[in-house]
N, C-alpha and C positions, 0 to 999 in steps of 0.2 A: 639095535633093537628098534623095531617098528611099532608105532602106536596108531591104532585106527579108532576113530570116533564116528558113531552113526547117530544122526538126529532124525526124529520124526516130528511131524506137525502135531499140535495139540488136537485131541479128539474134537469132533464138531460139537458145538454147544447144542444142548437140547432145549426144546420149547415145551411149554405146558398148555394142556387143554383141560379146562375145568367145566363142570356142569352143575347147575343149580336146579332142583326139581321142586315145584310148588304143586301140592295136591296129590291125589291118589294115583301115582304112576311111576314108571321107571325109565331111565335112559341107559342104554348099553351100547358098547362098541369101542374098539381101539383101547382096551384096558379099562374102560369106565363101566361101572355098574352102580348107578346112583338112584336113590329113591325107593320107596316102598320097603324100607328096612335095609337096603343095600347102601353101603357108605363109601364105596370107591368113587369119589367125585372128582378126581383129577388124575391125569396121566402125563408122563413125560415121553417125548418122541423127537425124532430128528426133524429139523426144519424141512419143509416141503412134503411132509407125510400126507398121504391121501387118507381121509378118515370117513367112515360111514357110521352115523349114529342112528339108533332106532328108539323111538318113543313107544312105550306100551302102557296102556291104561289098565288100572286094576279092574276087577269085576265091578259092573254097574257104574263105571266111570267112563269118561271120554277125554281124549287128548285134545287140548284147545289150541296149541300152537307153540312155535319156537320163538326165542328171542336171542339177542346177542349176535354171535357169529352165524347162527342159523336163522331162517325166517320161514314163514308160511305155516301151514298146518298139516302137511303130509307127514306120514309116520316116520319116514326116513329123511335124514339130512346128510348130504355129501359135501365135504369141504376139504381144502388143502390148507394145512396149518403151517404158515411161514414164520409166525411169531406167536408169543403167548396169546391165547384166545379163550373166550368163555362163552358158553351157551346157557340158555335157560329153557325150561320146558314146563308148561302149565297144564294141569289136569283138573277136571272137576267131576263130581258125582252127577249122574244123570238126574237124580232127584235129591234135593237137599232141604233139610228143615232149617230155616233161618230163625224162627222164633217158635219154640215148642208151645203146646197148649198148656198154659198154667192158669187158665181161667181169668187172665187179665187182658188178653188181646181183644181189641176192638177192630172192626173190619174195614174202616176207611184206610186207604193206603195209597202211596204214590212212589214214583221212582225219580232219581236223578241219574247222573252218569255213573255213580259209584255206590249209592246207598238206596235202601228201601225205608220209607217213612211210614209209620203206622200209629194208630191210637192204642193206648193202654189205660186201664183203670186199675190202679193199685191202692194200697192202703193210704198212699199219699194223695190220692185223687186222680183225676183224668189228666193225661199228658200226651204229647207227641214224642215218639221214640224213633230211633233209627238203628239200622243194622247194616253192615257192609253187604253188598251183593255177593261177595265171595264167602260170606259167613263170618261169624264172630259173636261177640257179646253185644246185645242190644244196649243202647245208652239213651238216657232221657235227654230230649232236646229242649222242650218248653212245656209249661203248664197250659192245658187247654183241652177241650172236648171237640172232636172232629166228626162231622158228618161227611165231609169231603176234603181231600188233600191234593195239592199239586206242589211240585218242587223243581227248582233248577239247582245249579251248583253253588248259588249264593244264598238263597232263602227258601224256606218251606212256608207255604201258605195253607191255611185251613179255614173252614167255616163250620160253625155249629148251627147254622140255619138262621141265626139272628145277627151275626156279625162275621167279619172277615179279619183274620189275624195273620201276622207273619213273625218269623224268627230266623236268625242266622242258622244255617244248616249245622254248624258246629255247636250250637246251643246258645241259649240266652233268654232274656225276658221277651215274651210275646208283645207285639204292638197291635193295637186295634186300628184297622184301616178303614172300615166302613160298617154301617149297620143297616138293617132292613130285613125283608123276607128274602134271604139269599138262596139262589139255586146253586148250580155247579160252577166250577172255576176252570180256567184254561190259561196257559202261559205261551207267549211267543218267544222266538229266538233272541229278542232284544230284552227279555225280562219284563215285558209289559204283561199285566194281569187283567184278564177279562172275566166278568161275571154277569149273571142274570139277576136282576131284581124281579122276583116272580109276581105276575099279575095276581090280583086278589080274586075272590070268588063271588064278588058282587058286581062284576063287570069292569073293574078298574084295570087299566093296562099296565104292562110291565115295562122294563127298560133294560138295555144292554150297556154295560160300563166297561171302560178301558182305563187302567191306572198305570202310569209310568212315572217313576221318580216321585211317588206319593201324590201325583196330581190326577184327580178323578175327572174323567170326561164321559158324558153320556153320548154314545155313538149311534144308538137307535132307540126310539121311544114310540109310544102310541101303538105298540104291537101287543099280542097276547103271549108274551114270553112266559114259558112255564118253568123249565129247569135246565135243559141242555145247552152247552156252549162248546164251540171248537174254533180253531184258528188255523189258517194256512198262510202262505207267503203274502197274500194280498187282502184277504177278507176274514171277518169274524162271522161265524154261523151260529144260529140259535134256533131252538125249537119253540113252537107256538101251539097253543090250544085255547079256544074260547070256552066259556062256561056252558054255552049251548051246543058245543060240538061242531059248530058251523065252520070254524077256522082252525084247521089242524094242518100244520105245515112246518117246513124247515126253510128259514130265510137267511140271507146274508147281507152284509154291509161292508164297505171298505174299512180297513182296520182303524183308520182315523176318523171315520164317519162319512156320511154321504147318503146316496139313494139306496133304499132297501129293496131287494128283489126276492121273489119266491123261487127256491131251488127245487123243492119237492112238496107237493100237496098230497096228503095221506088221508086214509079213511079211519085210521086209528091214531090215538094220541101219541106223538113221539116224545120220548123222555131223555134218553141218553144219546150222545152224538159224538162222532169222530169224523175226521176228514183226512185225506192224503192228497197228493197232487192230482189224482185222476177222479176220485170218487168221494161220495158222501155215504156214511154208514150210520144207522141209527137203530134203536130198539123202541118198540112201542109199549103201550100200557100193558099189553098181554105178554111182553117179553120177547116177541118175535123180532128176529134180526133181519135187517134189510140193507141193501146197497143200491146205489144208482150213480151212473156217471154224472159228473158236474155239468156236462154238456147236454144232458137229457137222455132219453131212451127208456129202456125197460127198467122197471122197479123190480129188483131181484130179491126173493125171500130166501135167505141163506140157511135158516134154521128149520126148513120144512120137515126133515126127518125127525126133529124133536117133537113135533106136534104144534098145537096152537096156543098153549097157555103155560108160561113158566111161572110156577108159584115160588118166586123168590122175593125177598124183602127189598132188595135194592137192584134195580135193573141196570147192569153194566155191560160194556163191551170195550175191546181195544183192538187196534190195528197196527200191524208192522209188516212192511214189504208186501203189501196187498194180500195179506192173510188176516182174517178176522177171527177173533177169539171171544168166547163168551161162556158163562156158567148157565146151566139149565137144570131146573128141577120141576117136576109136576107130580100130580096125585095119582098117576097111572103106574103101570109096571115098566114104563120106559126107563132107561138108565138116566141117572142124574150125574152132574159133574161138569168137567171142562171139555169144551168142543171148539172146533175150528172149521173154517171153510175158506176157499179162495174168493176173491171179490166178485168173480163172475158167477158164483153160485155152485161151482164144482168143488170136489175134494172134501166134502163134509166128512169129519172124522171125530169120533169120541176119543179124546186124548187120555183122560183119567176119569173113570166113571165108577159109580157104585149105586147102592140102593138108598143111601141116606140123603138128607136135605142140607147137610152142614157144609155148604160151599159158598165162597164169596170171591169176587174179583171179575176178571183178571186184569193185570197190567203186564205189558210186553215190551222188551227191548230187542236189540238185534240178535241176541244169543239165547234168551230164556223167556219163559212165561212165569209169572208170580201170581199166587192165589192162596186163599185160605181154604183148608179142608179140616174139618173136625177141630176147629179152633187153632190150628197150627199154620203159620206162614211158611209156604213152600216155594221153592225155586225148581223149575223143571227145564232142562235144556231143550231147545227146539229141535 
């Protein structure tokens, strides 16, 4: 009798590919269908399998990018799966309400890398609140009333016009940092805080302050500082206007103090101020938006199509990647709302417009613009 035995190798081990979806969208491909109600978020396959995954945003949403074994923000990702792997896909709505209008929101607000800080007046009184940029439940940060706010990832700073206060971004008791007739605030990358002590209306001069590690230093005095302040890598900038209208200018001084120089002389009182590496941007008392190269040259009126007078209670603007953003409202039949233009004066666009006057802001980061409309805090992808 003969006996034969036949042996085969064990079947090849399989590997797992998993997906995690954040936000309104779906990832499909190679057995996966994950997100927007679909729940097949992992699949087994042979090692060395070639995989193509596709990200598809839900209506009125946008794909923001891959993570994990995929990268970038192209709609498809191709990869070869040699061992267990995981991918993430992030989606966001084009327009998102971060804080609904509940008749408590106050319009001063600021951004840091992950949160929006804003004022609220509730039955408990006025306070600074925050909400994640990605959306979520607003939380109370500190008691206080804010006319202007700035923030970094450590602290939020605000002024009520008579004092400057700070609190940890995660919440805590506010600390009084300075008092006086306070204008606007600015922060540099080192966490130093800059502010304007506003000139009085009887001819008294103002001053520009820098505070780091709770040490206050006057870096420019004897000027007609009115409200605006901004900072770049080397200088602090401030707006000036004298009571007789003879001195209306934007000036700058080295960040730790030194000689003051005039960057722009204007015929209208400048109030709000921003800078980037190339340009100075400002709004005047009439709400008109301007830009000019730091090295000189033509003063460019960016808001020409809006008209000559913006009837808004707080003249604001913001700049990111050489695009300037502002809110406009006037008493004519022109649209009101959120507008933008390039620094060279081209590309004027009405981004979100209407016939009402209930707009405030904006603040801008690399991906979105944030503003108030009809009492609600909104985030709109750029």
